[in-house]
C-alpha positions in Angstrom: -104.4 -20.8 87.1 -102.9 -22.1 89.8 -103.8 -20.7 93.2 -100.4 -20.1 95.0 -100.4 -20.7 98.8 -97.7 -18.4 100.4 -97.1 -16.6 103.5 -94.7 -13.3 104.0 -91.5 -13.3 105.6 -91.3 -10.3 108.1 -88.5 -7.6 106.9 -86.2 -9.0 109.0 -86.5 -12.6 107.7 -86.5 -11.1 104.1 -83.1 -10.3 104.6 -81.8 -13.5 106.0 -80.0 -15.1 103.4 -81.8 -18.4 103.4 -85.0 -16.9 102.4 -83.9 -13.9 100.3 -82.6 -15.9 97.9 -86.0 -17.1 96.7 -85.9 -18.5 93.3 -82.4 -17.8 92.8 -78.9 -19.1 94.3 -78.4 -18.7 97.8 -75.5 -16.1 98.7 -73.6 -19.0 100.7 -70.6 -17.0 102.0 -73.9 -14.7 104.0 -75.5 -17.9 105.8 -74.4 -17.5 109.1 -75.6 -20.3 111.9 -77.9 -18.1 113.6 -79.6 -17.5 110.4 -80.2 -21.3 110.4 -83.4 -21.9 113.2 -85.4 -18.8 112.3 -85.4 -19.6 108.5 -86.6 -23.2 108.9 -88.6 -22.2 111.2 -91.1 -20.0 108.8 -90.4 -22.1 105.9 -91.8 -25.5 108.2 -94.8 -23.1 109.0 -95.1 -22.2 105.1 -95.2 -25.3 104.1 -97.7 -26.6 106.8 -99.9 -23.5 105.7 -99.9 -25.0 102.0 -100.5 -28.6 103.1 -103.4 -27.8 105.3 -104.8 -26.1 102.2 -104.4 -29.0 100.4 -106.1 -31.3 102.4 -109.3 -28.6 103.0 -112.4 -29.9 101.4 -113.0 -26.6 99.5 -109.5 -27.3 97.4 -110.2 -29.2 94.2 -108.2 -32.2 93.5 -106.4 -31.2 90.4 -102.7 -30.1 89.5 -103.0 -26.4 89.6 -105.1 -26.2 93.1 -103.6 -29.3 94.9 -99.9 -30.2 93.6 -98.7 -27.0 92.0 -98.9 -24.8 95.5 -97.9 -27.9 97.8 -94.7 -28.3 95.5 -94.4 -24.5 95.7 -93.7 -24.9 99.4 -91.9 -27.9 99.9 -89.5 -27.1 97.4 -88.9 -23.7 99.2 -88.1 -25.5 102.5 -86.5 -28.2 101.1 -84.1 -25.7 98.7 -83.1 -23.8 101.7 -82.3 -26.9 103.7 -80.5 -28.4 101.0 -78.5 -25.2 101.4 -77.5 -26.0 105.1 -76.9 -29.3 104.5 -74.3 -28.3 101.5 -72.4 -26.2 103.4 -72.7 -28.9 106.8 -70.9 -31.3 104.1 -68.4 -28.9 102.4 -67.6 -26.3 105.0 -68.5 -28.0 108.5 -68.2 -25.8 111.8 -68.9 -26.7 115.2 -71.3 -24.3 115.2 -72.9 -25.2 111.6 -73.6 -28.5 113.1 -75.1 -27.4 115.7 -77.2 -25.4 114.1 -78.4 -28.5 111.6 -78.3 -30.6 114.3 -80.8 -28.7 116.0 -83.0 -28.3 112.8 -82.4 -31.7 111.5 -85.7 -33.7 113.8 -88.2 -30.8 112.9 -87.5 -31.0 108.9 -86.9 -34.9 109.4 -90.7 -35.0 111.7 -92.8 -32.5 108.7 -91.5 -34.8 105.7 -92.3 -38.0 107.8 -95.9 -36.3 108.5 -96.3 -35.4 104.9 -95.8 -38.9 104.0 -98.2 -40.3 106.5 -100.9 -37.7 106.0 -104.0 -40.1 105.4 -106.4 -36.9 104.1 -103.4 -35.6 101.7 -103.1 -39.6 100.6 -106.9 -39.5 99.6 -106.8 -36.2 97.9 -103.7 -37.4 95.8 -106.3 -41.1 95.1 -109.2 -38.8 94.0 -106.9 -36.8 91.7 -106.0 -40.0 90.1 -109.2 -41.4 89.6 -110.6 -38.3 88.4 -111.3 -37.3 85.4 -108.5 -34.3 85.2 -106.1 -37.2 85.4 -106.2 -38.2 82.0 -105.1 -34.3 80.9 -102.1 -34.3 82.5 -99.1 -35.0 80.5 -97.2 -38.2 81.1 -94.3 -36.8 83.7 -97.4 -35.1 86.0 -99.2 -38.7 85.7 -95.4 -40.5 86.8 -95.7 -37.6 89.5 -98.7 -38.8 91.1 -98.3 -42.4 90.7 -95.0 -42.0 92.5 -96.9 -39.9 95.0 -99.3 -42.4 95.6 -96.1 -45.4 96.0 -94.8 -42.9 98.5 -97.4 -42.3 100.4 -97.9 -45.9 101.1 -94.3 -46.1 102.2 -94.2 -43.2 103.9 -96.7 -45.1 106.4 -99.9 -43.0 105.3 -101.8 -46.3 105.3 -100.7 -47.2 109.5 -102.9 -47.1 111.7 -103.2 -44.1 114.0 -101.4 -46.2 116.8 -98.5 -46.6 114.9 -98.0 -43.5 113.1 -96.2 -41.8 115.8 -93.7 -44.4 115.9 -93.1 -44.6 112.5 -92.5 -40.6 112.7 -90.2 -41.5 115.4 -88.3 -44.0 113.4 -87.7 -41.6 110.4 -86.6 -38.9 113.1 -84.3 -41.6 114.6 -82.3 -42.7 111.4 -81.5 -38.6 110.2 -79.8 -38.3 113.6 -77.8 -41.6 113.3 -76.9 -40.6 109.9 -76.1 -37.4 110.3 -74.2 -38.7 113.7 -72.3 -42.1 111.3 -71.2 -38.9 109.1 -70.2 -36.8 111.5 -67.9 -39.5 113.4 -66.4 -40.6 110.2 -65.4 -36.6 109.6 -63.9 -36.0 112.9 -61.8 -39.4 113.1 -60.5 -38.3 109.8 -59.8 -34.8 110.8 -58.6 -35.9 114.3 -55.4 -37.7 113.3 -52.2 -36.1 111.8 -48.8 -37.9 111.6 -45.8 -35.3 111.8 -42.4 -36.8 110.0 -39.4 -34.8 111.1 -36.8 -36.5 109.5 -36.9 -36.6 105.6 -35.4 -39.4 105.6 -38.5 -41.3 106.5 -40.3 -39.9 103.1 -38.0 -42.2 100.8 -40.4 -43.2 97.4 -42.7 -40.2 98.2 -43.9 -38.2 94.8 -42.5 -34.7 95.1 -45.8 -32.7 94.8 -46.7 -34.9 98.0 -44.1 -34.1 100.1 -45.2 -30.6 99.3 -48.3 -31.3 100.0 -47.1 -32.2 103.7 -44.9 -29.5 104.0 -47.8 -27.2 103.5 -50.0 -29.5 105.7 -47.5 -28.9 108.7 -46.9 -25.1 107.9 -51.7 -24.9 108.6 -51.2 -26.9 111.6 -48.1 -24.5 113.0 -45.9 -27.7 113.2 -42.0 -28.0 112.1 -41.5 -31.2 108.9 -44.1 -32.8 107.2 -47.6 -33.5 108.3 -49.8 -36.2 106.9 -53.8 -36.8 107.2 -56.3 -39.3 106.5 -57.6 -37.2 103.8 -57.3 -39.3 100.9 -55.1 -37.1 98.7 -53.0 -36.8 101.6 -53.2 -40.9 102.6 -52.9 -42.3 99.7 -49.7 -41.4 97.5 -48.4 -42.5 101.2 -49.4 -46.2 101.0 -48.7 -46.6 97.0 -44.9 -44.5 97.0 -43.9 -44.7 100.1 -40.6 -47.4 100.9 -41.0 -46.6 104.4 -43.0 -49.8 105.6 -43.4 -48.6 108.8 -44.8 -45.7 107.9 -47.6 -47.3 105.6 -48.5 -49.8 108.3 -49.3 -46.7 110.8 -51.4 -44.8 108.2 -52.8 -48.4 106.9 -53.9 -48.8 110.7 -55.1 -45.6 111.4 -57.1 -45.5 108.5 -58.9 -48.9 108.9 -59.8 -48.4 112.3 -61.4 -44.7 111.7 -64.9 -44.4 113.7 -64.2 -47.5 115.6 -63.3 -49.5 119.1 -60.0 -49.2 117.8 -59.7 -45.6 116.6 -58.8 -44.2 120.2 -54.9 -44.4 120.1 -55.0 -42.8 116.6 -57.6 -40.3 116.9 -56.8 -38.3 120.5 -59.0 -40.6 122.3 -62.0 -39.5 121.0 -63.9 -43.0 121.7 -67.4 -41.2 121.0 -66.9 -41.7 117.5 -67.1 -45.5 117.4 -69.5 -46.4 115.1 -70.4 -49.7 115.8 -73.6 -48.9 117.9 -74.6 -46.7 115.5 -74.6 -49.3 112.5 -77.1 -51.6 114.6 -79.2 -49.1 115.5 -79.8 -48.0 111.7 -80.3 -51.7 110.9 -82.6 -51.9 113.5 -84.7 -49.3 112.6 -84.7 -50.2 108.8 -85.7 -53.6 110.0 -88.6 -52.4 112.3 -89.6 -49.8 109.0 -90.1 -52.2 106.9 -92.2 -54.6 108.8 -94.6 -51.7 109.7 -95.3 -51.6 105.7 -95.8 -55.3 105.5 -92.3 -56.1 104.6 -90.0 -58.9 105.7 -87.0 -56.8 105.5 -85.6 -53.7 104.3 -84.1 -55.0 101.2 -87.7 -56.2 100.1 -88.8 -52.2 101.1 -85.8 -50.9 99.1 -87.0 -52.5 95.6 -90.4 -51.1 96.0 -89.0 -47.7 93.4 -86.2 -49.8 91.7 -85.4 -51.9 88.7 -84.7 -55.1 90.5 -87.9 -57.2 90.7 -87.1 -59.3 94.2 -84.4 -60.0 97.0 -83.5 -62.9 95.3 -82.8 -61.4 92.1 -80.4 -59.1 93.3 -78.5 -61.6 95.8 -78.5 -63.6 92.7 -76.9 -61.3 90.3 -74.3 -60.2 92.9 -73.1 -63.9 93.7 -73.4 -64.6 89.6 -70.8 -61.5 89.4 -68.8 -62.8 92.4 -68.4 -66.3 90.5 -67.5 -64.8 86.9 -64.6 -62.5 88.3 -63.4 -64.6 91.3 -61.0 -66.6 88.9 -59.6 -63.1 87.5 -59.2 -62.3 91.0 -57.2 -65.2 92.2 -54.8 -64.2 89.3 -54.6 -61.3 89.7 -53.2 -62.2 93.9 -51.4 -64.7 93.2 -49.3 -62.3 90.7 -49.0 -59.8 92.8 -48.0 -61.9 95.9 -45.3 -63.6 93.9 -44.1 -60.3 92.9 -43.6 -59.2 96.0 -41.8 -62.0 97.2 -39.2 -62.1 94.2 -38.9 -58.6 93.7 -39.7 -56.8 96.9 -38.2 -59.1 99.2 -41.1 -59.6 101.4 -41.0 -63.0 101.6 -43.4 -63.8 104.7 -46.4 -62.6 103.2 -48.3 -59.7 101.6 -49.6 -57.4 104.4 -52.5 -55.0 103.6 -50.2 -51.9 104.0 -48.0 -53.7 100.9 -51.0 -54.6 98.4 -50.7 -50.7 97.0 -47.5 -50.1 97.1 -47.0 -53.7 95.5 -49.6 -53.0 93.0 -47.8 -50.1 92.0 -44.5 -51.5 91.3 -45.7 -54.3 89.5 -47.5 -52.0 87.4 -44.5 -50.4 86.6 -42.5 -53.1 86.1 -45.4 -54.6 83.7 -46.1 -51.4 82.1 -43.4 -49.1 82.8 -44.9 -46.1 83.7 -45.8 -45.0 87.5 -49.4 -43.2 88.0 -47.1 -40.2 89.5 -45.6 -39.8 85.6 -48.8 -40.5 84.1 -50.2 -37.6 86.8 -48.1 -34.9 85.8 -50.4 -35.5 82.1 -53.4 -34.2 83.7 -53.7 -30.7 84.6 -57.3 -30.0 86.5 -57.9 -27.2 84.2 -56.5 -28.9 81.0 -59.2 -31.7 82.1 -61.9 -29.5 82.6 -61.3 -28.5 79.2 -61.3 -31.9 78.0 -64.5 -33.1 80.2 -66.4 -29.7 78.7 -65.2 -30.2 74.9 -66.9 -34.3 75.3 -70.0 -32.7 76.6 -70.5 -29.9 74.0 -69.6 -32.3 71.3 -71.8 -35.0 72.1 -74.9 -33.1 73.7 -75.0 -29.7 71.1 -74.6 -27.5 74.5 -72.0 -25.2 75.6 -70.0 -24.6 79.1 -69.3 -21.3 79.7 -67.6 -19.6 83.2 -70.0 -18.1 85.5 -70.1 -15.8 88.5 -72.7 -17.1 90.9 -72.0 -16.8 94.6 -70.2 -19.9 96.5 -69.0 -20.9 99.7 -65.5 -21.0 99.0 -62.4 -19.3 97.0 -62.0 -22.6 95.3 -65.5 -23.0 94.0 -65.6 -22.3 90.4 -69.3 -21.9 88.9 -70.4 -22.4 85.1 -73.6 -21.7 82.9 -74.9 -25.0 80.5 -75.9 -23.0 76.9 -78.2 -24.8 74.4 -77.5 -24.3 70.5 -79.2 -21.2 70.0 -77.3 -19.9 73.2 -79.8 -19.6 75.8 -79.0 -20.4 79.7 -80.4 -24.1 80.3 -78.7 -24.8 83.5 -76.1 -23.7 86.0 -73.4 -26.1 87.9 -70.6 -25.5 90.6 -67.5 -27.3 90.4 -65.9 -27.4 94.4 -62.3 -29.5 93.7 -60.3 -30.1 96.5 -59.8 -31.1 99.6 -60.1 -29.4 102.8 -60.4 -29.8 106.5 -64.5 -29.5 107.6 -65.3 -31.1 103.9 -66.7 -34.7 103.8 -64.2 -36.8 102.1 -65.9 -38.6 98.8 -67.1 -37.4 95.2 -70.8 -36.4 94.8 -73.2 -35.0 92.8 -76.4 -33.0 94.2 -79.4 -31.1 93.4 -79.0 -27.4 94.2 -82.6 -26.6 92.4 -84.0 -28.9 90.2 -86.3 -27.6 86.5 -89.6 -27.2 86.7 -92.7 -25.0 85.2 -93.7 -22.3 87.8 -97.4 -21.7 88.2 -96.6 -18.6 85.6 -95.7 -20.4 83.0 -91.9 -19.8 83.1 -89.2 -22.5 83.6 -86.8 -22.5 86.4 -83.8 -24.0 85.4 -81.8 -26.3 87.1 -78.6 -26.3 89.0 -76.0 -28.7 90.6 -73.5 -29.0 93.3 -70.4 -31.2 91.6 -67.7 -31.8 94.6 -64.4 -33.6 94.7 -61.4 -34.3 96.7 -58.7 -33.4 94.5 -55.4 -32.6 95.8 -55.2 -29.2 96.2 -52.2 -26.8 94.2 -49.1 -26.9 96.2 -46.1 -24.8 96.3 -43.2 -26.2 94.8 -39.9 -24.7 95.7 -41.7 -21.6 96.7 -43.7 -21.4 93.4 -47.4 -22.5 93.3 -47.7 -25.2 91.3 -50.8 -25.9 89.2 -53.0 -28.8 90.6 -52.4 -31.7 88.4 -54.9 -34.9 89.6 -54.6 -38.7 88.8 -56.2 -40.8 85.9 -58.5 -41.6 88.8 -59.4 -38.7 89.2 -60.0 -37.8 86.2 -62.5 -40.7 86.0 -64.2 -39.4 89.1 -64.8 -36.2 87.3 -66.3 -37.7 84.7 -68.4 -39.8 86.7 -69.8 -36.8 89.1 -70.1 -35.1 85.4 -72.5 -38.0 84.3 -74.8 -37.2 87.2 -74.9 -33.8 86.6 -75.7 -33.9 83.2 -78.8 -36.2 83.8 -79.5 -32.9 85.8 -79.0 -30.2 84.2 -80.1 -31.4 80.3 -83.7 -32.7 81.6 -86.2 -31.7 79.3 -89.4 -32.6 82.2 -90.7 -29.5 83.8 -92.3 -31.7 86.3 -90.5 -31.3 89.5 -91.2 -34.8 90.7 -89.4 -36.6 87.8 -87.3 -34.1 86.0 -83.3 -34.9 86.1 -82.5 -37.5 88.5 -85.7 -37.0 90.7 -87.7 -39.8 90.4 -85.4 -42.0 88.8 -85.1 -45.8 89.7 -82.3 -45.9 92.4 -80.7 -48.9 90.8 -80.5 -46.9 87.2 -79.0 -43.8 88.7 -75.6 -44.6 88.1 -76.2 -45.2 84.3 -75.2 -41.8 83.0 -72.3 -41.3 85.5 -70.7 -44.8 84.5 -71.3 -44.2 81.3 -69.3 -41.0 81.2 -66.0 -42.9 82.5 -65.5 -44.8 79.7 -64.3 -41.4 77.8 -61.7 -41.2 79.7 -59.8 -44.6 78.0 -60.2 -43.0 74.6 -57.2 -41.6 72.8 -59.7 -39.0 71.1 -60.3 -37.6 74.3 -56.9 -37.9 76.4 -54.7 -36.3 73.7 -57.2 -33.1 73.9 -57.5 -33.1 77.8 -53.8 -33.8 78.7 -50.8 -31.0 78.8 -47.7 -31.9 81.1 -46.9 -29.6 84.0 -43.9 -28.1 83.1 -43.4 -29.2 79.6 -46.8 -28.3 78.3 -46.8 -31.7 75.4 -49.6 -34.1 75.2 -50.2 -37.4 76.3 -47.4 -39.3 74.2 -49.5 -42.1 72.0 -47.3 -44.6 73.6 -48.0 -43.7 77.7 -51.5 -43.8 76.5 -51.3 -47.3 75.1 -49.4 -48.7 78.3 -52.2 -47.1 80.5 -54.7 -48.8 78.0 -52.7 -51.9 78.4 -53.1 -51.1 82.5 -56.4 -50.4 81.8 -57.6 -54.0 83.5 -54.9 -54.2 85.9 -55.9 -56.2 88.7 -59.6 -55.5 87.7 -60.9 -58.9 89.3 -59.8 -58.4 92.6 -61.2 -54.6 92.3 -64.3 -56.1 91.2 -64.6 -58.7 93.5 -64.2 -56.1 96.4 -67.1 -53.8 94.8 -69.4 -57.2 95.0 -68.2 -58.0 98.4 -69.4 -54.3 99.5 -72.6 -55.0 97.4 -73.2 -58.0 99.3 -72.4 -57.0 102.9 -75.0 -53.9 102.2 -77.2 -56.5 100.4 -77.8 -59.4 103.0 -77.0 -56.9 106.2 -80.7 -55.7 105.1 -82.3 -58.9 103.4 -80.9 -61.7 106.0 -79.3 -59.9 108.8 -81.4 -60.2 111.7 -80.6 -56.8 113.9 -83.2 -57.6 116.7 -81.2 -60.3 117.8 -77.8 -59.1 117.1 -75.2 -58.0 119.6 -71.7 -55.8 119.8 -69.8 -56.7 116.7 -72.7 -58.6 114.9 -72.2 -56.5 111.7 -68.3 -56.6 111.6 -69.1 -60.8 111.9 -71.2 -60.2 108.7 -69.1 -58.5 106.7 -66.3 -60.6 107.5 -68.1 -63.8 106.8 -69.0 -62.5 103.4 -65.5 -61.1 102.7 -64.0 -64.9 103.7 -66.9 -66.2 101.3 -66.0 -64.2 98.1 -62.8 -62.2 98.4 -59.4 -63.6 97.6 -57.4 -61.3 99.9 -57.1 -61.7 103.4 -58.1 -59.4 105.9 -56.7 -57.8 108.4 -57.8 -58.3 112.1 -57.8 -54.7 112.7 -59.9 -53.3 109.6 -63.2 -52.1 110.5 -63.8 -50.7 107.2 -67.7 -51.2 107.8 -67.5 -48.2 110.0 -67.1 -46.1 107.7 -69.1 -47.6 105.0 -71.2 -43.9 104.6 -72.6 -44.9 101.3 -75.1 -47.2 103.2 -75.3 -45.6 107.0 -75.0 -41.8 105.8 -75.5 -41.1 102.2 -78.5 -42.7 101.1 -77.2 -46.4 99.3 -78.8 -48.3 102.0 -79.8 -51.7 100.5 -78.7 -50.1 97.4 -74.9 -50.4 97.2 -75.4 -53.2 94.4 -77.0 -50.5 92.2 -73.3 -49.7 91.1 -72.6 -52.9 89.7 -76.6 -53.0 88.6 -75.9 -50.0 86.5 -72.6 -51.0 85.1 -74.2 -53.5 83.3 -76.5 -50.7 81.6 -73.8 -48.3 81.1 -71.2 -51.0 79.3 -73.9 -52.0 76.6 -75.2 -48.2 76.4 -71.5 -46.9 75.7 -70.8 -50.0 73.2 -74.0 -48.1 71.1 -70.9 -45.4 70.9 -68.7 -48.0 69.7 -70.7 -49.2 67.0 -71.0 -45.8 65.7 -67.1 -45.5 65.8 -66.8 -48.5 63.6 -68.6 -46.2 60.9 -68.1 -42.6 61.4 -64.3 -43.1 63.7 -65.1 -41.3 66.4 -67.0 -42.5 69.4 -67.9 -38.4 70.0 -70.3 -39.3 67.7 -72.7 -36.5 67.6 -75.9 -38.6 66.5 -75.7 -41.0 68.8 -74.8 -38.5 71.7 -78.2 -36.7 70.7 -80.2 -39.8 70.7 -78.4 -40.5 74.2 -79.3 -37.1 75.2 -83.1 -37.3 74.3 -84.1 -40.7 75.5 -81.8 -41.0 78.8 -80.6 -38.1 79.9 -83.8 -35.2 78.9 -86.5 -38.0 80.2 -85.0 -38.3 83.7 -87.3 -39.9 85.6 -90.6 -39.5 83.9 -90.6 -43.3 82.2 -88.8 -45.9 83.8 -85.3 -46.3 83.5 -85.8 -50.3 81.4 -87.9 -48.1 78.8 -85.3 -45.0 78.5 -82.3 -48.0 77.8 -84.9 -49.8 75.3 -85.6 -46.4 73.4 -81.9 -46.1 73.1 -80.8 -49.7 72.5 -83.7 -50.9 70.6 -83.3 -53.9 73.2 -82.9 -55.7 76.5 -79.6 -55.0 78.0 -77.0 -57.1 78.1 -73.9 -58.0 80.1 -71.4 -58.8 77.6 -70.1 -55.4 77.1 -69.7 -54.8 81.2 -67.4 -58.2 81.1 -65.4 -57.4 78.2 -64.7 -53.6 79.2 -63.2 -54.9 82.7 -61.2 -58.3 80.8 -63.5 -60.7 82.6 -64.0 -63.0 79.5 -61.5 -66.2 78.6 -59.9 -65.1 75.5 
């Protein structure tokens, strides 16, 4: 019988929405900044109480008495802190940001102390070495093994003299990561460009113009307003015939959060991330060396599939070499087209690339992205996505009514074949002020077996930044999204499925928990493949005005255009991956100064990329994945996992040759069982082999990407 270790909150705290939701879901809209400090202080006290119990000599070193009570308390803290972090990302206000920032050092300090607790480490070692260990199931054993590794990486074996500094490093990194993200958001929110002459709107799609009019109205301005949020920014780069407008928007976008940004960002020099990046790299290097690693890249590999720093560097450089000839061909074609057809005779500038690419695609394949977009109303896309999931994995998705944080947010339940709810998820689809850019899936609640034997079912957040619905001629038009947005939605749903369909009941390795970082993108990238299948697109498209499905002729065109410019797009991703990797593997931050991070990123681009860089570009200053998003020395995992996901998808292509459909339920159920359900309870390499019956091959990825010589 598990011994529950819990403190009882005061009557006042019991009404606090960050406490009151217990094992349910939070009443997000009721959370006030003033709720944060008292709730987190109490949960920290409760978690520390559980730690003190765990290390007590009277506490047996077994799962029920040691692991479960500790997991109960730390999960309660993590889930409430997760709610606050989530709201900070999707509903940022100055008051919330301040309350979040005030408590972050305390939360970071607690988890740092947990990882450094030598007495707790010894208790877990006792459990791993005792007779009770053999009685645990494989998932529980993996939790213990991962915990021992994490104790070592968390500094538990450091001397008492070194532990305070190690804890300081964790705290400083957390604060710097938050500041980096805040600067990017502030620099993005801080820019508005107003147009008052409609002649300057030439070339822009109707919905982009309508969205700009809406934004101007929201800002109490007359005319059309454009921001640096992607749904506002990118249509300008892609369609605007106004070259000076494209240049203005480009320069504002690529100088965000840099020393060049003040002229575009209301003089907010404090948003410059240049020193922030260098400080983070110094701290990571110091952390790695304290733990006995040569660099942070080597440290980062401890819980990953890749075995050495050299293996990752070789993987990326070889990938770059395979892609470069195709990238050169792409660039030469685009440059020649711009010169001959667009009269850009003095060379393509960075603000011309998206515009010229769109025109070349239209000429070569006779369709535009905006034309295609009209066939993807978001409700119809969701219907199609859910249809794929239901067909492949034997589940049912239905609308739910969970409490949300914004009126645009939807919630859904996931039911199994017996109509039992096995998971829930949220979808927050649209861009808005105060919401971090990009798209992501996050864990709201993980699957685990509770001390009373009940199963706590998982809950996920799916967050995107699509263009919101706008009024056209006074009528609210249903939101349509681009095909790239469709791919993004499928990608994030793949992460969600990994979290939601797990059958593992040990929290530390259920769903995405415990999965090697360079394998965690496998399920997300796997789902992207269905966005290129006729049998899928036919059922998930309906023209915004006519309601007609995507014509087969147009589908054939987008399929032909699938690998359009994939050479230099692939090379771009590899350059970003190599920049991240070498910043953490061979860069010496201790002797670096000023623009050293920018210089390294430029040197790598000069060596591997084919597109000339703009001297003004400071893209690295907004590289949130590695400076605020947990992908430090891990961005390569997108390409690493892409090899795995393409090979996994090839099993569905093989099934289609026999059944006539890639939506083969038999293969889908096997994928669910061998990849999704097992989560992190076994090494990803074993899960891959269990599904494919062999080691992974890069051939499928090169074939899918058109990076093979015909």
